[in-house]
N, C-alpha and C positions, 0 to 999 in steps of 0.2 A: 504494500500500500504506500503510495507516494504522499508525503506530507510537505506542503509548501513551507520551507524553513522561515521565510520572511513573515508569513502568517503566524507560524509557531512562536516566533520571537515576539510578535505583538501580543499573543496570548500570555506569554511568560511575563511581559511587562505588566499586563493587566492583573495577572495572578499575584504578582508582587504587591499590587495595590489592593489586594484582597477581593478581587472580582470573583464571585462564586460562579458566574456564567463562564468565565475563562477557565476556571478550574474544571467545571463540568465538561467543557469542550475538550480540554486536554485529557481528561479521564476517558472520554469516548474515543479519542484518537489512539490512546496507548493501552487501555486496560486489557483488551484481548491479547495483544502481543506479549504484554507483561505476564499475564496469567499463563500463557503457553510456556514462557521462559521459566517461570517459577515452578510449574509442573515438572519440567525437565530436570530442574535442580533438586526438588524435594521428593519427586516420584509419588505425589499424592495430590489429587485435585482438591480435596477438602482442606488440607494444610495450605496449599497454594492459594486457595480462595481467602483463607484467614489472613495469610501474609499480604495478599493484595490489598485488603482493607487496611491493615496496619501501615502498609506502604503509602497509600494515598492520604492517610491521616498524617503521616510523617511529612509528606510533601506539603500539605496545607500548613502544618505547624511551622515548617522551615521555609515557607514561601519567600520571606523577605531576604533570605540568604542566597537565593538562586540568581546566578549571573546571566542576564538575558543575552550577553555577548558570546557566551559559550554554548556548545551543543547541548540542548535540553535533553535530547534522546540519550546521549552518553551519560548525562547526569542521572537520568532515571534508572538506567541499567546498572550504574555504579551503586546507587542507593539500594536497588533490588538485591544485588550481590551481597552487600553489607548486611541487609536484613536476613538473608538466608544464612550467612555466616553466623550472625547472632543467634538465630533459631537453633542451628546445630550445636553451637557452643552451650546454649542453655540446656538443650536436650542432653548433651553429654554430662553437663554438671549435675542435672537431676538424677541421671543414672548412677553417677559416681556417689552422690549423696545416699541414694537408696541402697547401693551395694555396701557402703560403709555402715549404715544403720543396721542392715541385715547381718553383716559379719560380726557386729559388736553387741548384738541383742540376745538376751534370754538364755545364755549359757548352753547347757546340754539339751535343753528342750526347744532349741531354736527351730527345729523342723515343724513343731506344732504351734509355737507361740510367736514366731518372728513377725507375722503381720500384725498381731495384737500389740506387741511392744512398740513397733514402729509407729503405728497409728496413735498409740497412747502418748508417745513422746512428741510427735508432731502436734498433737492436740495441746500438750502443755505449752509448746512454743506459740501456737496460735492463740491460746488464752492470754499469754503474756503480751502478744502483739495487740490483741483486742482491748486489753486494759489501758493501752496508751491513750492520751487525749486525742480527739479526732484528727486535728491538723498534724500532730506528730506521727500518728499512725499512717496517715495518707502519705507523708513524706517518706517514712520508713518503707512502706510498700512500693512506692515508685522507685526509690533508690536501691533497696536491697532485694526486693522480690522481682521487680521488673527490670532491674539492672540499668536504670537510666542514670545519666550523669547529673552531678549537682547543677550544672549550667542548664541542662534540659528541664529539670524539675523546677529550678528557679524561674525559668521562662513560663512553664505551664501554670505555676501557682502565683506568679507575679510577686515573688519575694526575693530578697537578696540571697546570694550563694552562702554568705556567712550565716544567714538564718537557717538555710537548709542544713549546713554543717552542725549548727547548734541543736537542731531537732534530732539529727542522726546520733550525735554524741549522747544526748539525754535519753533517747529511745533505747540505744544499746545498753546504757547503764541500767535503765529500768528493767529491761528484759533479763539481763544477767542477774539482777537482784531477785527477780521473781523466780528464776530457775535454780538459783543457788541452793535452796533447801533440799532439792531432789538429789544433788550430788551424784548424778548418773553420768557415766562416760558417754552415753548416747546423746545426752543433752549437750555436753561439751562439744561433741562433734557437730551437732546442728549449729551451735553458736559459731564455731570456727568457720563453717561453710557460709552461714547467712550474715554474720555480723563482722566478718573480717573486711 
């Protein structure tokens, strides 16, 4: 499909000015090709569709950083590759966490109780996160669970990077204090993975 690059440049300029119509037109121009590209990379139409949604949210959120003088198509496919890389990195990290929890849980009865112990300890962590004040919990989830940068979260929540850092420091301290009484190695492992 041929795309008029001068027309595309005009759309990018409008997108930078927060034009939803330009965003929709760029979506229609590129979404099918990007979906096909994502399916090739992740080998799953469902995952690719989810990534495509995340992708266009990212494009909209970062619209003011797009340089209309550079190839928009190249920019899109670069962002898509980074999104896929982040997806695989997060998936690998989750598998690693699960493997460590399973290997360190429930002693000789591991084959019967491993799922119960893992769920119980993850629930303890979730309870500690849920006990945080709403804003602090939101910051913690964006930074630690969704692996967003301080700058990205600062932009999303319209607060300074130092405020984000303050929330993370206080959230981490609060969660550690809530988990301390349990003195379980499994909990320590969760903390290392999620609070480091």
